C-alpha positions in Angstrom: 0.0 0.0 0.0 1.4 3.4 -1.0 1.8 6.4 1.3 -1.1 8.1 -0.4 -3.4 5.1 0.0 -2.6 5.0 3.8 -3.7 8.6 4.2 -7.3 9.4 5.0 -7.2 12.4 2.7 -4.6 14.0 0.4 -4.4 17.2 2.6 -3.4 17.2 6.3 -4.0 19.6 9.2 -0.8 21.6 8.4 -2.1 22.2 4.9 -5.4 23.6 6.2 -3.7 25.9 8.6 -1.5 27.2 5.8 -4.4 27.6 3.5 -6.6 29.5 6.1 -3.7 31.8 6.8 -3.3 32.6 3.1 -7.1 33.2 2.6 -7.0 35.7 5.5 -4.0 37.6 4.0 -4.8 37.3 0.3 -6.3 40.8 -0.1 -3.4 42.6 1.5 -1.0 42.6 -1.4 -0.3 41.1 -4.8 2.4 39.0 -3.2 -0.1 37.7 -0.6 -2.5 36.7 -3.4 0.3 35.1 -5.3 1.1 33.0 -2.2 -2.6 32.1 -1.9 -2.5 30.8 -5.5 0.8 29.0 -5.0 -0.6 27.1 -2.1 -3.6 26.0 -4.2 -1.2 24.9 -6.9 0.6 22.7 -4.3 -2.8 21.3 -3.2 -3.8 20.6 -6.8 -0.7 18.5 -7.3 -1.6 16.5 -4.2 -5.1 16.1 -5.5 -4.0 14.9 -8.9 -1.5 12.5 -7.3 -4.4 11.1 -5.2 -6.1 10.2 -8.5 -2.9 8.6 -9.9 -2.2 11.5 -12.2 1.6 12.3 -12.1 2.4 15.5 -13.9 6.2 15.0 -13.9 6.4 14.4 -17.7 3.4 16.5 -18.6 3.1 19.6 -20.8 0.7 21.8 -18.8 -1.3 24.8 -19.7 -2.8 27.1 -17.0 -5.7 29.1 -18.5 -6.4 32.5 -17.1 -3.6 32.1 -14.6 -4.0 35.5 -13.0 -1.1 36.3 -10.6 0.5 32.9 -11.7 1.1 31.5 -8.2 -0.6 28.3 -9.2 1.4 28.2 -12.4 4.6 28.5 -10.5 3.7 25.6 -8.2 2.7 23.3 -11.1 5.7 24.4 -13.2 8.1 23.2 -10.5 6.8 19.7 -10.9 5.9 19.2 -14.6 8.1 19.0 -17.7 6.8 22.0 -19.6 4.6 24.8 -18.1 2.7 27.5 -20.1 0.5 30.2 -18.8 -2.2 32.1 -20.7 -4.1 35.2 -19.5 -5.4 38.5 -20.8 -2.7 40.3 -18.8 0.9 39.7 -17.8 1.3 38.4 -14.2 2.4 41.3 -12.0 5.1 39.2 -10.3 6.6 37.8 -13.5 6.9 34.2 -14.3 9.7 31.6 -14.8 7.7 30.0 -17.6 6.4 31.0 -21.0 3.4 33.4 -20.6 1.0 33.9 -23.5 -1.3 37.0 -23.6 -4.5 35.8 -25.2 -8.1 34.7 -25.0 -8.9 31.3 -23.5 -11.6 30.8 -26.1 -9.3 31.3 -29.0 -5.8 30.1 -28.1 -2.7 30.2 -30.4 -1.8 26.6 -29.6 -1.6 23.6 -31.9 -4.1 20.7 -31.8 -3.4 18.1 -29.1 -0.5 20.0 -27.5 -1.1 19.6 -23.8 -1.3 16.7 -21.3 -3.1 18.7 -18.7 -5.1 21.9 -18.9 -5.9 23.9 -15.8 -9.2 25.8 -15.9 -9.5 27.2 -12.3 -12.0 29.9 -11.5 -12.5 30.7 -15.2 -15.6 29.1 -16.6 -18.0 31.2 -14.5 -16.6 34.3 -16.3 -17.3 33.0 -19.8 -20.5 34.0 -21.5 -20.5 30.9 -23.7 -18.7 28.1 -21.8 -19.4 25.6 -24.6 -16.9 27.5 -26.8 -14.3 27.2 -24.1 -14.8 23.5 -23.7 -14.5 23.0 -27.5 -11.2 25.0 -27.6 -9.8 22.9 -24.7 -10.8 19.8 -26.5 -8.9 20.9 -29.6 -5.6 21.6 -27.8 -5.8 18.7 -25.3 -4.0 15.4 -26.1 -6.0 12.3 -26.6 -4.7 10.9 -23.4 -4.8 14.3 -21.6 -6.7 15.6 -18.6 -8.7 18.8 -17.8 -9.0 20.2 -14.4 -11.9 22.6 -14.0 -13.0 24.3 -10.8 -15.3 27.1 -9.9 -17.5 28.4 -7.0 -21.1 27.4 -7.8 -23.2 30.6 -8.3 -25.5 29.8 -5.4 -22.8 29.0 -2.9 -22.0 31.7 -0.4 -18.9 32.9 -2.3 -20.4 32.3 -5.8 -21.1 36.0 -6.3 -17.4 37.0 -6.1 -17.3 40.8 -5.4 -21.1 40.8 -5.1 -21.2 38.2 -2.4 -23.5 37.7 -0.5 -25.8 40.0 -2.3 -25.8 38.1 -5.6 -28.8 36.1 -4.1 -30.9 39.2 -4.6 -30.4 39.2 -8.4 -28.6 41.6 -10.7 -30.3 44.9 -10.0 -30.8 44.9 -6.3 -27.7 42.8 -5.7 -25.5 45.3 -7.4 -27.0 48.2 -5.5 -26.5 46.4 -2.2 -23.0 45.4 -3.1 -22.0 49.0 -3.9 -23.6 50.4 -0.7 -21.9 48.0 1.6 -18.5 48.1 -0.2 -18.6 51.9 0.5 -20.0 51.6 4.0 -17.5 49.0 5.1 -14.6 50.6 3.2 -13.7 47.4 1.5 -10.2 47.3 0.1 -8.1 45.0 -2.0 -4.3 45.5 -2.2 -4.7 48.8 -0.3 -7.2 50.2 -2.8 -11.0 50.6 -2.5 -13.0 47.7 -4.1 -14.9 49.1 -7.1 -18.2 47.4 -7.7 -19.3 47.5 -11.4 -22.8 48.3 -12.6 -23.7 44.8 -13.5 -22.5 41.2 -13.4 -21.5 41.1 -17.1 -18.9 43.9 -16.5 -18.0 42.8 -13.0 -14.3 42.7 -13.7 -13.8 45.1 -16.6 -13.1 43.1 -19.6 -14.7 39.9 -18.2 -17.9 39.3 -16.3 -19.7 36.9 -13.9 -22.3 34.5 -15.2 -24.5 31.9 -13.5 -22.6 28.7 -13.4 -24.0 25.9 -11.3 -22.9 22.3 -10.7 -26.0 21.0 -12.6 -25.3 23.3 -15.5 -21.6 22.2 -15.6 -22.6 18.6 -15.6 -25.0 19.2 -18.5 -22.3 21.0 -20.4 -20.0 18.0 -19.9 -22.6 15.4 -20.8 -23.3 17.3 -24.1 -19.6 17.6 -24.9 -16.9 15.2 -26.0 -15.6 14.8 -22.4 -16.3 12.4 -19.6 -16.0 13.0 -15.8 -13.2 11.1 -14.1 -13.8 12.8 -10.7 -16.1 15.4 -9.2 -15.6 16.6 -5.7 -15.7 19.6 -3.3 -12.4 21.4 -3.6 -9.9 20.7 -0.8 -12.5 19.0 1.4 -12.9 15.3 2.4 -16.7 15.7 2.4 -18.2 15.8 -1.1 -21.1 18.2 -0.9 -21.0 18.7 -4.7 -22.9 15.5 -5.4 -25.8 16.3 -3.1 -29.0 17.1 -5.1 -30.0 20.7 -4.8 -28.3 21.4 -1.4 -24.9 20.8 -3.0 -25.3 24.1 -5.0 -25.3 26.0 -1.7 -23.0 23.9 0.4 -20.1 23.5 -2.1 -17.8 26.5 -1.7 -15.9 25.3 -4.8 -16.4 22.3 -7.0 -13.7 20.6 -9.0 -13.8 18.2 -11.9 -11.2 16.0 -13.7 -12.2 15.3 -17.3 -10.9 13.2 -20.2 -11.9 12.9 -23.8 -14.7 10.4 -24.3 -13.6 7.0 -25.5 -15.6 7.2 -28.7 -13.9 10.5 -29.6 -10.5 8.8 -29.5 -11.3 6.4 -32.4 
């Protein structure tokens, strides 16, 4: 029996203390947010290993890699690491960084062994297009990792949380009011709440993505689910009918191309 098989879960108590500390500090500075992402990249490697996915010889793409902390963690373990985002990571990167759109990438067909799509799909107006592009550039034997906060979870509204439950119009108004009242700040600057969900983050928005919707998208795609779980937790709320949408702080999927698509 391997060390991983002997463990109850792929994360231990020290991992959780480290993660909680990074969550608390992530809004203080860009470096703190980078560290928050790096820790999650470290957790992701542990999670993949628990599913017998070893990235040591993989060519990996991190889509919409933001501050690139996760990219750095993965890049220290895999053979080739590439990041893609609309912007250049503020801390720089030790790996190739492509400035581009995740829906229309410049990569060749079947180029990557693993594609990371973390906290991206809920910001895409037509997620089917994203899945089709990922399918194009993923190797036949490759894997996709997709994660996102379900819209009806407590943090599913991102900057609009928890007022996203009140809908677009009233939710936005409440979010603006309380952001000003509580003097919310990120990296030392006031948090600016945009006028609607679709322009929530300037050149990208926030769209309703639920676990049920994601599963329907996958079932109607050329992918199959290898694993579905609640991110970083041993209790899998994500498979609970209805209540899972509220209790799952972040859902994660591992996907592969369907067998029939490989013929």
